C-alpha positions in Angstrom: 205.5 69.2 27.0 205.9 66.9 24.0 208.2 69.5 22.3 210.6 69.4 25.2 210.4 65.7 26.2 211.9 63.9 23.3 213.4 61.0 25.2 214.9 59.2 22.2 216.6 62.3 20.8 217.3 64.5 23.8 218.1 62.2 26.7 221.1 64.3 27.8 219.0 67.4 27.9 216.0 66.0 29.8 217.8 63.7 32.3 218.5 66.5 34.8 214.7 67.1 35.1 213.8 63.6 36.2 214.4 64.2 39.8 212.5 67.5 39.5 209.5 65.7 38.1 209.4 63.4 41.1 209.8 66.4 43.4 207.0 68.5 42.0 204.5 65.7 41.1 202.6 65.7 44.4 202.2 69.5 44.3 201.2 69.5 40.6 198.5 66.9 41.3 197.2 69.1 44.2 197.0 72.3 42.2 196.0 71.3 38.7 192.9 69.9 37.2 192.7 66.3 36.3 193.2 66.7 32.5 196.3 68.8 32.9 197.7 66.5 35.6 197.1 63.5 33.4 198.9 65.1 30.5 201.8 66.1 32.7 202.2 62.7 34.3 201.9 60.7 31.2 204.1 62.9 29.1 206.9 63.8 31.5 207.3 60.6 33.5 210.9 59.2 33.5 209.6 55.6 34.0 211.5 54.4 30.9 214.8 54.9 32.7 213.7 52.3 35.3 215.5 54.0 38.1 215.2 52.5 41.6 214.8 55.9 43.1 211.8 56.7 40.9 210.2 53.4 41.7 210.7 54.0 45.4 209.2 57.5 45.1 206.2 56.3 43.1 205.5 53.5 45.7 205.8 56.0 48.6 203.2 58.3 46.9 201.0 55.3 46.2 200.9 54.4 49.9 200.1 58.0 50.9 196.4 58.0 52.0 195.9 61.6 50.9 195.9 60.5 47.3 193.3 57.8 47.8 190.5 60.1 46.5 192.5 60.9 43.3 192.0 57.6 41.5 193.5 58.9 38.3 196.7 59.6 40.2 196.8 56.2 42.0 196.1 54.5 38.7 199.0 56.4 37.1 201.3 55.4 39.9 200.3 51.7 39.7 200.7 51.8 35.9 204.1 53.5 36.2 205.4 51.1 38.7 204.3 48.2 36.4 206.0 49.9 33.4 209.3 50.3 35.4 209.2 46.6 36.1 208.6 45.8 32.4 211.5 48.0 31.4 213.8 46.1 33.7 
């Protein structure tokens, strides 16, 4: 993940994958163990772009009750929304 996601050096290469990250994140959380999910979320998140569409998607996921038992995921979502706000 870190080898691919070099945001300061390869932004033009990774930008097309931002929407895909948002799209597959819920399924990834459902199917992977906590450690792998945390690594994926924290490494691949496009929060640094501070896109409104990402913020909206993260807020929608945060409000979904099916994730309430996955505190690591809701913590990530809260932290990411906060980071988007800081970037702006």
